[in-house]
N, CA, C and O atoms as CSV, one atom per row, in Angstrom:
chain,resi,resn,atom,element,x,y,z
A,1,MET,N,N,-34.342,7.032,15.021
A,1,MET,CA,C,-33.670,5.757,14.808
A,1,MET,C,C,-32.908,5.756,13.471
A,1,MET,O,O,-31.798,5.232,13.376
A,2,LYS,N,N,-33.523,6.349,12.453
A,2,LYS,CA,C,-32.900,6.393,11.138
A,2,LYS,C,C,-31.608,7.211,11.191
A,2,LYS,O,O,-30.624,6.846,10.548
A,3,LYS,N,N,-31.598,8.306,11.944
A,3,LYS,CA,C,-30.400,9.131,12.068
A,3,LYS,C,C,-29.276,8.383,12.765
A,3,LYS,O,O,-28.106,8.546,12.419
A,4,ILE,N,N,-29.625,7.574,13.736
A,4,ILE,CA,C,-28.616,6.790,14.459
A,4,ILE,C,C,-27.975,5.774,13.519
A,4,ILE,O,O,-26.758,5.586,13.542
A,5,ILE,N,N,-28.777,5.128,12.705
A,5,ILE,CA,C,-28.253,4.134,11.756
A,5,ILE,C,C,-27.352,4.815,10.724
A,5,ILE,O,O,-26.282,4.303,10.395
A,6,ILE,N,N,-27.781,5.951,10.222
A,6,ILE,CA,C,-26.969,6.687,9.241
A,6,ILE,C,C,-25.659,7.147,9.871
A,6,ILE,O,O,-24.602,7.054,9.247
A,7,ALA,N,N,-25.726,7.642,11.106
A,7,ALA,CA,C,-24.510,8.077,11.795
A,7,ALA,C,C,-23.565,6.895,12.032
A,7,ALA,O,O,-22.355,7.022,11.841
A,8,ALA,N,N,-24.106,5.756,12.443
A,8,ALA,CA,C,-23.283,4.568,12.692
A,8,ALA,C,C,-22.629,4.080,11.400
A,8,ALA,O,O,-21.449,3.730,11.392
A,9,LEU,N,N,-23.397,4.057,10.310
A,9,LEU,CA,C,-22.829,3.633,9.026
A,9,LEU,C,C,-21.768,4.611,8.541
A,9,LEU,O,O,-20.757,4.202,7.971
A,10,SER,N,N,-21.993,5.897,8.763
A,10,SER,CA,C,-20.999,6.903,8.374
A,10,SER,C,C,-19.711,6.731,9.158
A,10,SER,O,O,-18.625,6.813,8.584
A,11,LEU,N,N,-19.812,6.497,10.453
A,11,LEU,CA,C,-18.617,6.281,11.277
A,11,LEU,C,C,-17.889,4.999,10.882
A,11,LEU,O,O,-16.659,4.968,10.842
A,12,ALA,N,N,-18.645,3.945,10.592
A,12,ALA,CA,C,-18.021,2.687,10.170
A,12,ALA,C,C,-17.298,2.864,8.835
A,12,ALA,O,O,-16.191,2.356,8.654
A,13,THR,N,N,-17.920,3.582,7.906
A,13,THR,CA,C,-17.295,3.841,6.611
A,13,THR,C,C,-16.012,4.648,6.775
A,13,THR,O,O,-14.995,4.340,6.155
A,14,LEU,N,N,-16.065,5.671,7.606
A,14,LEU,CA,C,-14.881,6.487,7.865
A,14,LEU,C,C,-13.762,5.660,8.504
A,14,LEU,O,O,-12.595,5.799,8.140
A,15,ALA,N,N,-14.123,4.803,9.453
A,15,ALA,CA,C,-13.117,3.958,10.120
A,15,ALA,C,C,-12.441,3.024,9.119
A,15,ALA,O,O,-11.225,2.836,9.160
A,16,VAL,N,N,-13.229,2.443,8.225
A,16,VAL,CA,C,-12.650,1.557,7.201
A,16,VAL,C,C,-11.768,2.365,6.261
A,16,VAL,O,O,-10.656,1.945,5.940
A,17,TRP,N,N,-12.255,3.523,5.815
A,17,TRP,CA,C,-11.494,4.365,4.888
A,17,TRP,C,C,-10.143,4.765,5.476
A,17,TRP,O,O,-9.132,4.770,4.773
A,18,LEU,N,N,-10.127,5.100,6.766
A,18,LEU,CA,C,-8.894,5.545,7.411
A,18,LEU,C,C,-7.907,4.413,7.664
A,18,LEU,O,O,-6.704,4.656,7.755
A,19,ASN,N,N,-8.397,3.178,7.778
A,19,ASN,CA,C,-7.547,2.078,8.230
A,19,ASN,C,C,-7.318,0.959,7.227
A,19,ASN,O,O,-6.598,0.009,7.535
A,20,VAL,N,N,-7.901,1.038,6.047
A,20,VAL,CA,C,-7.721,-0.003,5.031
A,20,VAL,C,C,-7.188,0.651,3.758
A,20,VAL,O,O,-7.664,1.706,3.339
A,21,GLY,N,N,-6.202,0.010,3.159
A,21,GLY,CA,C,-5.639,0.486,1.905
A,21,GLY,C,C,-5.518,-0.672,0.930
A,21,GLY,O,O,-5.752,-1.827,1.288
A,22,TYR,N,N,-5.154,-0.357,-0.294
A,22,TYR,CA,C,-4.951,-1.413,-1.282
A,22,TYR,C,C,-3.868,-1.013,-2.278
A,22,TYR,O,O,-3.531,0.160,-2.439
A,23,TYR,N,N,-3.343,-2.034,-2.934
A,23,TYR,CA,C,-2.440,-1.831,-4.064
A,23,TYR,C,C,-2.712,-2.928,-5.076
A,23,TYR,O,O,-3.328,-3.944,-4.754
A,24,LYS,N,N,-2.261,-2.726,-6.273
A,24,LYS,CA,C,-2.469,-3.713,-7.337
A,24,LYS,C,C,-1.157,-4.425,-7.646
A,24,LYS,O,O,-0.088,-3.814,-7.679
A,25,TYR,N,N,-1.267,-5.730,-7.870
A,25,TYR,CA,C,-0.148,-6.554,-8.300
A,25,TYR,C,C,-0.322,-6.805,-9.793
A,25,TYR,O,O,-1.344,-7.339,-10.223
A,26,TYR,N,N,0.663,-6.425,-10.569
A,26,TYR,CA,C,0.604,-6.580,-12.015
A,26,TYR,C,C,1.484,-7.750,-12.434
A,26,TYR,O,O,2.708,-7.633,-12.486
A,27,GLY,N,N,0.853,-8.871,-12.730
A,27,GLY,CA,C,1.581,-10.041,-13.186
A,27,GLY,C,C,1.642,-10.089,-14.696
A,27,GLY,O,O,1.168,-9.180,-15.377
A,28,VAL,N,N,2.222,-11.141,-15.210
A,28,VAL,CA,C,2.346,-11.294,-16.654
A,28,VAL,C,C,0.972,-11.497,-17.291
A,28,VAL,O,O,0.676,-10.927,-18.341
A,29,HIS,N,N,0.135,-12.316,-16.648
A,29,HIS,CA,C,-1.147,-12.676,-17.248
A,29,HIS,C,C,-2.359,-12.108,-16.519
A,29,HIS,O,O,-3.478,-12.207,-17.024
A,30,ASP,N,N,-2.164,-11.520,-15.356
A,30,ASP,CA,C,-3.317,-11.026,-14.619
A,30,ASP,C,C,-2.938,-9.883,-13.678
A,30,ASP,O,O,-1.761,-9.592,-13.460
A,31,THR,N,N,-3.954,-9.259,-13.139
A,31,THR,CA,C,-3.784,-8.184,-12.172
A,31,THR,C,C,-4.633,-8.534,-10.956
A,31,THR,O,O,-5.800,-8.899,-11.095
A,32,GLU,N,N,-4.048,-8.422,-9.763
A,32,GLU,CA,C,-4.788,-8.689,-8.541
A,32,GLU,C,C,-4.784,-7.450,-7.659
A,32,GLU,O,O,-3.829,-6.674,-7.661
A,33,THR,N,N,-5.855,-7.276,-6.913
A,33,THR,CA,C,-5.960,-6.186,-5.950
A,33,THR,C,C,-5.769,-6.761,-4.559
A,33,THR,O,O,-6.459,-7.706,-4.177
A,34,PHE,N,N,-4.834,-6.196,-3.794
A,34,PHE,CA,C,-4.561,-6.656,-2.440
A,34,PHE,C,C,-4.930,-5.561,-1.449
A,34,PHE,O,O,-4.490,-4.419,-1.581
A,35,PHE,N,N,-5.735,-5.912,-0.464
A,35,PHE,CA,C,-6.113,-4.998,0.603
A,35,PHE,C,C,-5.263,-5.286,1.828
A,35,PHE,O,O,-4.855,-6.426,2.050
A,36,PHE,N,N,-4.992,-4.254,2.628
A,36,PHE,CA,C,-4.202,-4.425,3.839
A,36,PHE,C,C,-4.680,-3.447,4.906
A,36,PHE,O,O,-5.310,-2.434,4.599
A,37,ILE,N,N,-4.375,-3.758,6.152
A,37,ILE,CA,C,-4.663,-2.876,7.272
A,37,ILE,C,C,-3.504,-1.894,7.394
A,37,ILE,O,O,-2.349,-2.306,7.509
A,38,LYS,N,N,-3.805,-0.606,7.371
A,38,LYS,CA,C,-2.764,0.415,7.446
A,38,LYS,C,C,-2.158,0.461,8.852
A,38,LYS,O,O,-2.844,0.217,9.844
A,39,LYS,N,N,-0.889,0.770,8.915
A,39,LYS,CA,C,-0.201,0.923,10.201
A,39,LYS,C,C,-0.522,2.267,10.845
A,39,LYS,O,O,-0.449,2.398,12.066
A,40,HIS,N,N,-0.877,3.271,10.033
A,40,HIS,CA,C,-1.247,4.603,10.503
A,40,HIS,C,C,-2.477,5.045,9.715
A,40,HIS,O,O,-2.528,4.842,8.502
A,41,PRO,N,N,-3.476,5.646,10.379
A,41,PRO,CA,C,-4.659,6.101,9.635
A,41,PRO,C,C,-4.321,7.240,8.673
A,41,PRO,O,O,-3.516,8.117,8.987
A,42,THR,N,N,-4.941,7.212,7.510
A,42,THR,CA,C,-4.800,8.267,6.506
A,42,THR,C,C,-5.993,8.199,5.569
A,42,THR,O,O,-6.637,7.157,5.445
A,43,LEU,N,N,-6.287,9.313,4.910
A,43,LEU,CA,C,-7.370,9.330,3.930
A,43,LEU,C,C,-6.981,8.655,2.625
A,43,LEU,O,O,-7.854,8.289,1.838
A,44,GLN,N,N,-5.691,8.484,2.382
A,44,GLN,CA,C,-5.223,7.816,1.163
A,44,GLN,C,C,-5.567,6.336,1.241
A,44,GLN,O,O,-5.284,5.687,2.248
A,45,ILE,N,N,-6.177,5.795,0.183
A,45,ILE,CA,C,-6.496,4.367,0.187
A,45,ILE,C,C,-5.727,3.584,-0.874
A,45,ILE,O,O,-5.467,2.394,-0.695
A,46,LYS,N,N,-5.360,4.236,-1.977
A,46,LYS,CA,C,-4.615,3.544,-3.035
A,46,LYS,C,C,-3.129,3.824,-2.860
A,46,LYS,O,O,-2.710,4.975,-2.732
A,47,PHE,N,N,-2.342,2.756,-2.856
A,47,PHE,CA,C,-0.897,2.856,-2.690
A,47,PHE,C,C,-0.216,2.164,-3.853
A,47,PHE,O,O,-0.792,1.288,-4.499
A,48,MET,N,N,1.018,2.568,-4.110
A,48,MET,CA,C,1.814,1.960,-5.171
A,48,MET,C,C,2.924,1.130,-4.521
A,48,MET,O,O,3.794,1.673,-3.840
A,49,ASN,N,N,2.887,-0.165,-4.732
A,49,ASN,CA,C,3.948,-1.051,-4.276
A,49,ASN,C,C,4.848,-1.309,-5.469
A,49,ASN,O,O,4.480,-2.042,-6.386
A,50,LEU,N,N,6.023,-0.710,-5.456
A,50,LEU,CA,C,6.921,-0.814,-6.605
A,50,LEU,C,C,7.437,-2.231,-6.830
A,50,LEU,O,O,7.958,-2.528,-7.905
A,51,ALA,N,N,7.304,-3.108,-5.841
A,51,ALA,CA,C,7.746,-4.491,-5.983
A,51,ALA,C,C,6.606,-5.407,-6.417
A,51,ALA,O,O,6.811,-6.609,-6.588
A,52,ALA,N,N,5.406,-4.853,-6.596
A,52,ALA,CA,C,4.239,-5.678,-6.912
A,52,ALA,C,C,4.069,-5.870,-8.413
A,52,ALA,O,O,3.061,-5.472,-8.997
A,53,SER,N,N,5.061,-6.480,-9.015
A,53,SER,CA,C,4.976,-6.834,-10.430
A,53,SER,C,C,6.004,-7.925,-10.699
A,53,SER,O,O,6.836,-8.243,-9.849
A,54,ASP,N,N,5.929,-8.478,-11.875
A,54,ASP,CA,C,6.894,-9.513,-12.250
A,54,ASP,C,C,8.216,-8.915,-12.723
A,54,ASP,O,O,9.163,-9.645,-13.017
A,55,GLN,N,N,8.278,-7.589,-12.796
A,55,GLN,CA,C,9.508,-6.920,-13.214
A,55,GLN,C,C,10.339,-6.582,-11.986
A,55,GLN,O,O,9.829,-6.570,-10.865
A,56,ASP,N,N,11.618,-6.308,-12.203
A,56,ASP,CA,C,12.474,-5.885,-11.107
A,56,ASP,C,C,12.072,-4.476,-10.677
A,56,ASP,O,O,11.817,-3.616,-11.520
A,57,PRO,N,N,12.016,-4.238,-9.346
A,57,PRO,CA,C,11.685,-2.891,-8.894
A,57,PRO,C,C,12.780,-1.897,-9.265
A,57,PRO,O,O,13.929,-2.266,-9.505
A,58,SER,N,N,12.392,-0.642,-9.304
A,58,SER,CA,C,13.335,0.411,-9.690
A,58,SER,C,C,14.493,0.512,-8.705
A,58,SER,O,O,14.335,0.290,-7.505
A,59,SER,N,N,15.641,0.849,-9.237
A,59,SER,CA,C,16.756,1.157,-8.358
A,59,SER,C,C,16.667,2.638,-8.002
A,59,SER,O,O,16.006,3.414,-8.692
A,60,PHE,N,N,17.328,3.013,-6.939
A,60,PHE,CA,C,17.275,4.388,-6.450
A,60,PHE,C,C,17.689,5.380,-7.529
A,60,PHE,O,O,17.074,6.437,-7.672
A,61,SER,N,N,18.710,5.049,-8.274
A,61,SER,CA,C,19.227,5.986,-9.274
A,61,SER,C,C,18.234,6.243,-10.412
A,61,SER,O,O,18.314,7.273,-11.080
A,62,LEU,N,N,17.299,5.313,-10.635
A,62,LEU,CA,C,16.321,5.470,-11.710
A,62,LEU,C,C,14.984,6.047,-11.241
A,62,LEU,O,O,14.117,6.346,-12.063
A,63,MET,N,N,14.813,6.202,-9.938
A,63,MET,CA,C,13.537,6.664,-9.398
A,63,MET,C,C,13.409,8.177,-9.505
A,63,MET,O,O,14.356,8.911,-9.220
A,64,ASP,N,N,12.232,8.638,-9.917
A,64,ASP,CA,C,11.974,10.076,-9.893
A,64,ASP,C,C,11.346,10.439,-8.540
A,64,ASP,O,O,11.084,9.559,-7.720
A,65,ASP,N,N,11.111,11.713,-8.314
A,65,ASP,CA,C,10.586,12.162,-7.024
A,65,ASP,C,C,9.214,11.574,-6.725
A,65,ASP,O,O,8.907,11.273,-5.571
A,66,GLU,N,N,8.391,11.409,-7.746
A,66,GLU,CA,C,7.054,10.853,-7.546
A,66,GLU,C,C,7.128,9.403,-7.068
A,66,GLU,O,O,6.398,9.013,-6.157
A,67,GLU,N,N,7.998,8.612,-7.672
A,67,GLU,CA,C,8.162,7.219,-7.246
A,67,GLU,C,C,8.708,7.131,-5.823
A,67,GLU,O,O,8.314,6.246,-5.064
A,68,LYS,N,N,9.601,8.029,-5.459
A,68,LYS,CA,C,10.105,8.057,-4.085
A,68,LYS,C,C,8.980,8.368,-3.103
A,68,LYS,O,O,8.919,7.773,-2.026
A,69,GLU,N,N,8.081,9.302,-3.464
A,69,GLU,CA,C,6.922,9.613,-2.625
A,69,GLU,C,C,6.032,8.396,-2.476
A,69,GLU,O,O,5.590,8.074,-1.373
A,70,TRP,N,N,5.764,7.710,-3.597
A,70,TRP,CA,C,4.943,6.499,-3.546
A,70,TRP,C,C,5.550,5.474,-2.597
A,70,TRP,O,O,4.846,4.870,-1.787
A,71,LEU,N,N,6.849,5.286,-2.701
A,71,LEU,CA,C,7.524,4.295,-1.867
A,71,LEU,C,C,7.513,4.713,-0.397
A,71,LEU,O,O,7.312,3.871,0.479
A,72,MET,N,N,7.725,5.993,-0.115
A,72,MET,CA,C,7.673,6.456,1.279
A,72,MET,C,C,6.278,6.254,1.866
A,72,MET,O,O,6.144,5.824,3.012
A,73,ASP,N,N,5.240,6.562,1.089
A,73,ASP,CA,C,3.869,6.345,1.568
A,73,ASP,C,C,3.594,4.870,1.805
A,73,ASP,O,O,3.023,4.496,2.829
A,74,TYR,N,N,4.003,4.024,0.851
A,74,TYR,CA,C,3.803,2.584,0.996
A,74,TYR,C,C,4.512,2.064,2.241
A,74,TYR,O,O,3.934,1.300,3.014
A,75,CYS,N,N,5.757,2.474,2.436
A,75,CYS,CA,C,6.534,2.021,3.596
A,75,CYS,C,C,5.869,2.447,4.906
A,75,CYS,O,O,5.778,1.659,5.848
A,76,LYS,N,N,5.414,3.678,4.958
A,76,LYS,CA,C,4.825,4.197,6.190
A,76,LYS,C,C,3.497,3.528,6.505
A,76,LYS,O,O,3.301,3.037,7.617
A,77,TYR,N,N,2.592,3.500,5.553
A,77,TYR,CA,C,1.238,3.051,5.841
A,77,TYR,C,C,1.052,1.551,5.716
A,77,TYR,O,O,0.229,0.992,6.442
A,78,ARG,N,N,1.761,0.877,4.848
A,78,ARG,CA,C,1.629,-0.583,4.716
A,78,ARG,C,C,2.548,-1.315,5.687
A,78,ARG,O,O,2.144,-2.296,6.311
A,79,LEU,N,N,3.796,-0.833,5.815
A,79,LEU,CA,C,4.787,-1.561,6.602
A,79,LEU,C,C,5.082,-0.940,7.959
A,79,LEU,O,O,5.644,-1.604,8.830
A,80,GLY,N,N,4.714,0.317,8.152
A,80,GLY,CA,C,5.016,0.996,9.409
A,80,GLY,C,C,6.438,1.503,9.488
A,80,GLY,O,O,6.917,1.828,10.574
A,81,ILE,N,N,7.128,1.578,8.349
A,81,ILE,CA,C,8.508,2.055,8.291
A,81,ILE,C,C,8.490,3.508,7.836
A,81,ILE,O,O,8.119,3.800,6.700
A,82,ILE,N,N,8.883,4.406,8.709
A,82,ILE,CA,C,8.927,5.821,8.343
A,82,ILE,C,C,10.361,6.158,7.968
A,82,ILE,O,O,11.258,6.132,8.811
A,83,THR,N,N,10.568,6.475,6.698
A,83,THR,CA,C,11.907,6.730,6.202
A,83,THR,C,C,11.851,7.692,5.032
A,83,THR,O,O,10.822,7.827,4.371
A,84,LYS,N,N,12.958,8.355,4.785
A,84,LYS,CA,C,13.129,9.110,3.553
A,84,LYS,C,C,13.915,8.227,2.606
A,84,LYS,O,O,14.828,7.513,3.022
A,85,ILE,N,N,13.565,8.274,1.351
A,85,ILE,CA,C,14.252,7.460,0.356
A,85,ILE,C,C,15.437,8.261,-0.163
A,85,ILE,O,O,15.307,9.082,-1.071
A,86,GLU,N,N,16.596,8.001,0.435
A,86,GLU,CA,C,17.800,8.752,0.088
A,86,GLU,C,C,18.916,7.884,-0.460
A,86,GLU,O,O,19.949,8.396,-0.892
A,87,SER,N,N,18.716,6.572,-0.447
A,87,SER,CA,C,19.758,5.673,-0.944
A,87,SER,C,C,19.124,4.353,-1.377
A,87,SER,O,O,17.949,4.096,-1.117
A,88,GLN,N,N,19.921,3.530,-2.038
A,88,GLN,CA,C,19.442,2.213,-2.458
A,88,GLN,C,C,19.089,1.344,-1.256
A,88,GLN,O,O,18.174,0.526,-1.346
A,89,SER,N,N,19.784,1.498,-0.142
A,89,SER,CA,C,19.467,0.694,1.046
A,89,SER,C,C,18.084,1.042,1.599
A,89,SER,O,O,17.396,0.170,2.130
A,90,ASP,N,N,17.665,2.319,1.481
A,90,ASP,CA,C,16.316,2.708,1.901
A,90,ASP,C,C,15.267,2.046,1.006
A,90,ASP,O,O,14.224,1.602,1.486
A,91,VAL,N,N,15.550,1.982,-0.288
A,91,VAL,CA,C,14.636,1.323,-1.220
A,91,VAL,C,C,14.518,-0.150,-0.867
A,91,VAL,O,O,13.411,-0.684,-0.791
A,92,GLU,N,N,15.638,-0.805,-0.651
A,92,GLU,CA,C,15.634,-2.234,-0.344
A,92,GLU,C,C,14.962,-2.533,0.988
A,92,GLU,O,O,14.303,-3.562,1.135
A,93,LYS,N,N,15.124,-1.639,1.959
A,93,LYS,CA,C,14.489,-1.824,3.265
A,93,LYS,C,C,12.970,-1.906,3.108
A,93,LYS,O,O,12.316,-2.724,3.753
A,94,CYS,N,N,12.426,-1.064,2.259
A,94,CYS,CA,C,10.982,-1.049,2.052
A,94,CYS,C,C,10.505,-2.174,1.140
A,94,CYS,O,O,9.438,-2.743,1.372
A,95,LEU,N,N,11.267,-2.497,0.121
A,95,LEU,CA,C,10.822,-3.498,-0.841
A,95,LEU,C,C,11.083,-4.921,-0.384
A,95,LEU,O,O,10.431,-5.842,-0.877
A,96,ASP,N,N,12.010,-5.136,0.538
A,96,ASP,CA,C,12.328,-6.489,0.997
A,96,ASP,C,C,11.527,-6.917,2.217
A,96,ASP,O,O,11.686,-8.043,2.690
A,97,TYR,N,N,10.676,-6.049,2.733
A,97,TYR,CA,C,9.919,-6.379,3.943
A,97,TYR,C,C,8.451,-6.152,3.702
A,97,TYR,O,O,8.098,-5.048,3.288
A,98,PRO,N,N,7.553,-7.108,3.927
A,98,PRO,CA,C,7.860,-8.512,4.146
A,98,PRO,C,C,8.299,-9.142,2.837
A,98,PRO,O,O,8.045,-8.590,1.767
A,99,PRO,N,N,8.959,-10.299,2.911
A,99,PRO,CA,C,9.375,-10.946,1.675
A,99,PRO,C,C,8.186,-11.152,0.753
A,99,PRO,O,O,7.084,-11.464,1.205
A,100,LEU,N,N,8.413,-10.977,-0.524
A,100,LEU,CA,C,7.344,-11.072,-1.506
A,100,LEU,C,C,6.624,-12.404,-1.358
A,100,LEU,O,O,7.260,-13.456,-1.295
A,101,GLY,N,N,5.315,-12.357,-1.303
A,101,GLY,CA,C,4.511,-13.565,-1.149
A,101,GLY,C,C,4.163,-13.864,0.287
A,101,GLY,O,O,3.403,-14.795,0.552
A,102,GLN,N,N,4.698,-13.099,1.229
A,102,GLN,CA,C,4.368,-13.303,2.635
A,102,GLN,C,C,3.663,-12.065,3.153
A,102,GLN,O,O,3.616,-11.036,2.479
A,103,GLY,N,N,3.121,-12.171,4.340
A,103,GLY,CA,C,2.411,-11.042,4.918
A,103,GLY,C,C,0.919,-11.249,4.774
A,103,GLY,O,O,0.470,-12.259,4.234
A,104,VAL,N,N,0.168,-10.306,5.251
A,104,VAL,CA,C,-1.287,-10.414,5.226
A,104,VAL,C,C,-1.798,-9.685,3.991
A,104,VAL,O,O,-1.671,-8.466,3.878
A,105,HIS,N,N,-2.368,-10.435,3.082
A,105,HIS,CA,C,-2.951,-9.873,1.881
A,105,HIS,C,C,-4.387,-10.377,1.778
A,105,HIS,O,O,-4.679,-11.515,2.146
A,106,PHE,N,N,-5.256,-9.550,1.290
A,106,PHE,CA,C,-6.632,-9.917,1.090
A,106,PHE,C,C,-6.986,-9.734,-0.381
A,106,PHE,O,O,-7.535,-8.696,-0.749
A,107,PRO,N,N,-6.685,-10.716,-1.232
A,107,PRO,CA,C,-7.007,-10.544,-2.641
A,107,PRO,C,C,-8.514,-10.475,-2.814
A,107,PRO,O,O,-9.237,-11.340,-2.319
A,108,LEU,N,N,-8.994,-9.453,-3.514
A,108,LEU,CA,C,-10.430,-9.271,-3.692
A,108,LEU,C,C,-10.878,-9.734,-5.060
A,108,LEU,O,O,-11.836,-10.496,-5.182
A,109,SER,N,N,-10.194,-9.280,-6.079
A,109,SER,CA,C,-10.657,-9.615,-7.420
A,109,SER,C,C,-9.494,-9.625,-8.388
A,109,SER,O,O,-8.405,-9.124,-8.107
A,110,ARG,N,N,-9.761,-10.202,-9.512
A,110,ARG,CA,C,-8.801,-10.179,-10.615
A,110,ARG,C,C,-9.412,-9.308,-11.704
A,110,ARG,O,O,-10.568,-9.488,-12.087
A,111,ASP,N,N,-8.630,-8.375,-12.189
A,111,ASP,CA,C,-9.135,-7.487,-13.243
A,111,ASP,C,C,-8.877,-8.054,-14.607
A,111,ASP,O,O,-9.237,-7.437,-15.610
């Protein structure tokens, strides 16, 4: 019986790990953690939302390769948009959907 419970808990943990992700919103006075249901399963749980701050998001010309990777991962797993970041319109497609403040967010804590 103990093995069955451990196996069930392990499978439940794996299912949550594969299907839930989070990102942090950095405001002027506080930081919030937002959880979301991933559109595609992956082992990655922490994502970078370049629009999740009170500052203007980066323009394509200022983004380095690492930021483009972050944005592609965020678009794919949070929004379900699979794209390569090759132009400013690709950046805007990912950052404008859903409009900031809308969508399903699960704020857990304030740091």
